[in-house]
N, C-alpha and C positions, 0 to 999 in steps of 0.2 A: 638435421637435414637428411633427406632420403638418399641412400646410396644404392645404385643399381649395378649389377654385373654386366659385362659386355653382352652376354647371351640374353639377359633380360632387356637391355636397351635395343638389341636387334629385334627381339620379339615385338616390342612396343612400336618400332618403326615399320616393321614388315606388315603388309596386308596383301590381299589377293591382286590388287591393281599393280603393285610394283614387284610382285613375286616373279622369279625366272621360270615361267611355265615351260619354255623350250628345253631348258636343261633338265627339268623334272621329267618331261616326256622322253627325252633322249635316254636318260638314266634308266627309266622304267622299261623302255622298249628294248634296250640292250639286254636286260635281265630276261625279258620275254623271249627274245631271240635265242639266248643260251639254253633256256629250259625247253622251249618248243622243239628246237632242232634235235635235241637229245631224244625226245619222245618220238619224233618222226623216224629217226634212225633205228629205233627199237620197235617200230611198227605198232606203237601203242595209241596212235592218233585216231582210230576209228571207234574206240570204246565209248559207249553212251552211258552216262552216269545218272541221268534224270531229265527233268524239264526245267527250262529257265522261266523267269518271271513273265516273259511274253508268250509262253506256251511252246516254243521251239525245243527240240531235243538238245540237251547239253552234252557236248562231247568232253572227254577228259581234258583235251587241250584248251577248250573254252574256259573251263574252270581253273586250269593252271594259269592262264593269262590273266583272268580276273583276280585270282588270289594275289598275284604279284602286284597288280595295280593297287588293290585294296591295302596290301601291306605297306606300300609306299605312302598311300594316303593316310594310313594310321599314324605314320611319323609326321606327316604334314599338319595334321590337326593340332599338334603341339604349338604350331606357329599361328594359325588362324582357323576359324570354323568354316564349314561349307556343308553342302549336301551332295548326294551322288544319285544318279540314275544309271543303272548298269543292266545289261541284257540278262544276265543269269540271276542275280540277287534282287533286282528291282530297285526300289527307293530306299536309301540309307541316309541318316543324318549324322554328321560329325561336328556337332556343336553349334551349327547355324544353318538357316535355310538357304542363305545365299553366300557366295556364288554357288551355282549348280554345275557339277561336273558330269558330263554325259559320256558314257563309256560303251563302246562296242568292243569287247575283248578280242574276238576273232570275227572279222567280216570276210566271208568266203570259206566257211567251215567245210563245205562239201569239197572244195579244192584241197583243203588241208588234210582231210581224212583219207583222200585217195593217195596220199604219200607221193604226190607228183611234184613237178616243179611249177605248177600253176600258182598264180599269185593269190595271196590272202594277206589280210592286214589287221592292225589294231588302230582304233580311232578314239581320240580323246578331245572333247570340246568343253570350253568354259563359258558359262553364261552369267551375266550380272543379275538377271531376274528371271521371271517366268516367261518372258517373250522370246520367241525364236530369234528375233532381230537383235537381241541383247548379247548374242554370242560374240565374244571379242577375241577368242583364240581357238585355233583348231590345229590338230596334229594327226597325221595319218602315217603309219609306219608299215611299209611293205616288207613283211618279215623275212622271207627267204632271200630276197635281193638286198635287204638292208637299205632300202631307199626310203627317204623321208619327204613328206609333203607337209608344209606348215604355213599358216597364215595368221596375221594379226590385223584386226580391224583398223582400216585406215593406213596400214603400213605395207600392204602387199602380200603376195604369195610367193613361196620359195620351194623349189625342188632341189634337194641336196645342196642347199645354200645358194642356188642360182635363182635370181629373181625371174618370175614368170610374168610376162606381159603379152597377153594374147593378141592384142591389136598390133603390136610391133612384129611379133613372130609370124602373123598371118597377113601382113600387108600386101603380099604379092598374090594372094589367093582371092578369087572372086567371092565377094561377100555372100551372095545368095547360093553359091554352089554347095550342094549337099551330096557328098560322095560316100561317106561312111556313117552308119548309124549303129550304135552299140545298144544292145538290149540285155535284160537280166537273165531271161530264160527262153528256151526254144519254143515253149508254148505261147509266147507272146507274139510270135511271127504272124499268125493269122489275124490277130487284132490289129497289129501294126499295118499289115497289108490293106485292111479295110480303111484305115486312116489315110494312107498315102495313095490309094488307087486312083483318086481323082486329081492327083498332081502329076507333074511330068518327071519327077525324080525316080531314078532306078538305083538306089544306093546298095552298096555292099553292107552286109550285116555281120556284126562281130559280137561275141560274148566273152567277157572276162570272168564273171562269176563273183565279183566283189563290187558292191555298189559304190563304196567310197572311192576305190581306185578307178572305176569307170568314170565317175564324175571328175576326178582329178585329171585323168588323161584327156577328157573332153576339154577341160579348161586349158590344157596345154596344146590343143589343136590336133591331137591324134585322131579324135573322132569329131564329126560335125555336130552330132546329136547323141545324147544318151537318154534312153526312155525306159522308165521302170513302171510298166503298166500294172504289174501285180501289186505294187504299192510298197513303200518303205516306211519304216518308223523314224521318228526324229533322231533317235540314237544312231540309226544307220547312216544318216546323211548330214548330221549337224556340222561335223568338221569339214567335210568335203564341200558343203554349200558355201561356207565362208571362203574356202580355198578358191572355188570357182569364181565367186563374185569378186574377190580381191584381185584375181588374175585378169578380170575383164569379161568373164563369161556371164551367162544368164541362167538362173535357176528359177523354174516355175513349176506349176502343177496343173493337171488337167481340170481340177475342180475349183481352182482359185482359192484354196484354203490357206496357202502359205502366208499371205500378207498379214493375217490376223492370228496366225498359229501360236498356241501357247505350249510351253514345255510342261507336260503333266506326267503323272506316274502311270498313265495308261499306255502300256507297251503293246497294245493291240490296235491302236489307232494308226492308220496308214495313209500315205500320200502318194498319188501317182505322179512321180517326179519326172520333169524334163530338164535336162541340162543342155544348153546350146552354146555353140561357139559365137554365134551372132544372134541378136534379138530378131533379126529378119527371118531366121530359120524357124521361128515358132509359127510361121504362117501355115506350116504343114498341119497343125492341129486346130486350125480355126474353121 
């Protein structure tokens, strides 16, 4: 008769579907927080060390955050296989093609390198296959504030363990009222003005500087719309898309590519993302 140790039995029973992704992300994010805040305090956060797989400049803090995540994943591969797509190193395989783990080590690098209290985050999403709609878990960690946003498909979205239900939280607000639009960069103002000039809305415009956090805050009702006209990559919005949708928000794109979008190793493909508090708000872009 075969005899198995407890560790071997655990490995046989464990797979990516019943794995505690939330605990994994929390543990990893706490390590990122400890390391990144030390580098910020020593004014080392502006150092450029090369270019990432998507072509963007890689800061030292980008690499530090990615290395911490990959170190944790190296331990995880002993339990089950998976593959990774990450901003700096690109596509990596850890024993299996699926699930796919999508990583944006630092979202909002410009905020981070300015050594300010402006928000920046780490994002991790887990997909069962190559389709964007197969993402079943998403986690966003706002590093300086140590705030977490997470979502599990079919089970809702949570901000610091508090369930987010956009419809309940916004029940006293007029559904078609658009007061605040968040954009990604100031150079998007002119294009946005062309879009809304034929409408009656005169919204206030806000910029956070982190795509993932901007989408999460829209899903929490802080903004009515978030518009990324420059275009974001799947790794930039994979986690926050799930968070927004599980909270009751709407995520779309100007070119209608999202419904059939596939997760590929191409980190240069971009989507002009719109996140809305209400589906009715999308009339602005029709």
